[in-house]
N, C-alpha and C positions, 0 to 999 in steps of 0.2 A: 472288626478291623484286623487286617493282616499285619505281619511283621514287615518292617521296611529295613533293608540293609543296603547302605550306599555301596556302589561298585568298588570303591577303593578300600572298604573295610575288609579285614581278615577275620573270618569266623571259623575257627578250627572245628573239625569233626568232633562231636561230643558236647559242644557248647549247647546249652538249652536256653531258648528265648521265648518268653511268654507273648501271647497275642497282644497286638497293639503297640508293641515296643518298637522304637526307631533307633537304628544304629547309624551314626554319621561318619564322615570322612576319616580315613586313616586310623580307625579304631581297630584294636586287636582283642578278640575274645579267645582265650585259651580253652583247650578241651576240659570238660568237667566243671566249668563255671555255669551258674544258673541265674538267669535274669527273670524277674517276674513280669506280670502284665503291665502294659501302659507305661513303660519306662521310656525316658529319653536319654540316650547316651551320645554326648557331644563328640566333637572332632578330637582325634589324637588321644583317645582314652585307652588305657590298658587294664584289662580285667583278667586276673591270674586264674590258673587252674584251682578248682575247689572253692572259689569265692561264691557266696550266695547273696543275691540282691533281691529284695522284696518287690512288691507291686508299687507302681506309681512313683518310682525313684527318678530324680533328675540329676544326671551327672554332667557337669559342664566340661568344657574343653580342657585337655591336658591333665586329666586326673589319672593317677595310678592307684589301683586297688589290688594289693598283693594277697597271696595265699594266707589264710588265717583271719581274714576280715569278714565279718557278717554285717550286712546292711539290711535293716528291717524296712517295712513299708513306709512310703511317703517321705523318705529322706531326701534332702537337697545337699549335693556336694558341689561347692563352688569351684570356679576355674583354678586349675593347677594345684588343687588340694592333693596331699600325698599321705599315704599310709605306709607304715613300716611293719616288719614282722620279726626282726631279730634285734635284741636290745644292745648287743655289742658286736656288730659285724666286722669281720676281717676277710679280705679277699683270699687269703691263703689258708683259712680254716672253714671247713664245711659245717654249717650250723642249722641245716634244714630240720633236724630233729628237735631244735630248740625254739621253733616258731611260737610266739605268744599270741593268743587270740585277742582281737579287738572287735568290739560290738558297738554299732551305732543303732540306737533304739528308734522306734517309730517316730516319724515326724521331726527328727532333729535336723539342724542346719549346720553345715561345716562351711565357713567362709572361704573366700578366695585365698590361695597361697597358704592355707593353714597346713600344719604338719601334725599328724596324729601318731605319737610314739606308741609302739605296740604294747598290748597288754592292758589297755584301758577300756572303760565302758563310757560311752556318751549317752546320757539318759534321754528318755522320751521327751521330745519337743524342746530340748536344750538348744542353745545357739552359741556357736563358736565363732568369734570375730575373725575377720580377715587378717591373715598374716600371723595368727597365733600358733604357738607350739604347745600342744596338749601333752602333758607328762603324767597326769593322774586322772582318776575317774571324775566325770562331770555329772552332777545330779540332774534329775528330770526338771525341766523348765528353767534351768540355770542359764544365765548369760555369763560367758567367760571370754576373756581376751587377754592378749599380751604374750610375752616371751620370758619365762614360761607363763602359760595362761592361768589367770586367777579369776575367781568368781567376782563379778561386779554388779550383780543384780539378778532379777528374775524376768522371764518373758512368758507371755500367754501362748496358747496353741497357734494363734494368728501371728505371733512374732512381735508383739508389742510389749514394751517394758511395763512391768507391773509396779504400782505404787501402793504399798500396804498401809492400812490405817492402824490405830492402836490395838484394835481387836485382831489384827493379823489377817484382815480380809482386803481383797482387791478385786477390781473388775477390769476386763479387757476393754480398752476404749473403742475397739473395732467391733468385736462380737458381742460384748456385754456379758460374756461368761464370767462366773465368779470363781475366785481362788482363795485358798486358805493357806497361810504360812504358819506352821506349827512344828516346834522342835527342829528347826533348821531345814525343813522340807516343805515343798509346795505341792498341793493337790487341787484338782478341780473340785468344786462343790457341785457334785452331780451324782446321779445314780449309776453312771457308766464307769464301773471300777476298772475296766481294761485300759482306760486312758490316764489313770492316776500315776 
């Protein structure tokens, strides 16, 4: 499948787009950004110079992804989600040398209108609720929401809330995958260590 770029989108020279990716209305890709394969980039999205986005990522309308952000494979970015890259911006002070890296790990979901303050890591398959303000790291499989966001539970890879028994075990009601809660962290009970 070839790349689709809507005629109203602006793709600067040097932007790299993987096969099967679709770029929709009024989106702007800066030079030096890299998008993986089979991504869907919605309307009015801005992707800054130097940003790397993995394969299978879905970016909904009105999302801004600024320099210093790394998005791994299969991430979902909800409508109007915003990333930052400077912790203390001032219009009259240049702080481009102070950008803090933000990482969104594989399979994570960022809800609509969420703000991700720079310098944090969103763990694999974590879920950030709509309208949340994330100011600190989020563990893999964690469910966080609020302003500031706090952890309110755990979710499976399929995005369903996990209910753990006394032994610290839970199963996803959708996929049947089993999970273990131990020492404040959740992992899948599987031989595939790359998803833990």
